[in-house]
Structure formats: C-alpha cells, structure tokens
N, C-alpha and C positions, 0 to 999 in steps of 0.2 A: 484432472484438477482444473484445467483451463476453462472447461465449461461451467464448473461450479462457481468460478470467479467472473464468468462472462467475459473472458479475455479473447482477444484476437491478436494477430501478429502486429497490428498497428496500434494497439492499446498503449497509452502512456501509463506505465505502472511503476510504483515505488514500493520496494520491499524493505521494511524496517526490522532490524534485529533478527534476521532469519538464521535458523540453525544451519550448520555446514551441510547437512544432509538434504536441505530443502532446495528444490528446483522446479521450475515450470517449463514444460516442453516448448521450445521455440520462443520463449518470452524473456526479454532482458529488462532490467531495471532502467528506467529513463533517468536522465540527469537534470532536466529542467522542469520546474513546476509551472503551473498546477498539473496534477496527475488525475487521470480518469479513475484509477484504482490505486488505493494504498492498502497494502497488506502488512499489518503490524503484528509482531510476535511480542507479547508482553506476559509477564509472570506474576503480576500483582495488580490489585485495584489501583494502588497509588501510581504505578507505572502507566497504567491505562489512562487514568485521568490526566496525568502530566502530559502524555503524548497526544491525547485528544485536544488539550488546550494548545499545545504546540501546533497541531494541524490547523486549528482555527486561527491562531495568531499569524501564522505564516501563509495562510490560504493555500494549503497544499493540495486540496481536493477541488476539482471543478464543481460547478453548481449541480450538475447531474451525476457526479462521481460517487464512488462507494469507498467506505473505509471498512476493511475487514479486520 
C-alpha cells in the first residue's frame, strides 16, 4: 500500500477518518501541517466536498502534495 500512495518513512502524512482496520506499514500520521499526502476516507459526495473545501481553507496539502 505504501508504494501505491508513494510513501516513504519520511513522508508527512495525514489520515482522515480511517477505519480501525486501516494501517500503513512503518508510516504514522504527522501532527503538523502542511502534509505531503492526505488520505481521506469519506462515505458520501457531500462529505468529500466538505473535506476538500476544509483542505483548501486550512492549506493542509503542500503545493506538490496529494489528496487521496
């Protein structure tokens, strides 16, 4: 899974709303923004648009970062 998200041990990652069974090997969620990768688990279009707007407003993702 780490290669799918292009993650390394030094990546600044934020995981939003992850299920209890989700984990990435050797990767922990960073606590300070901005993040290089944001992995968001959403369950509706409304939740997706709301979280996307939040990411934009709070500048959560670096300029060359990814939101999955």
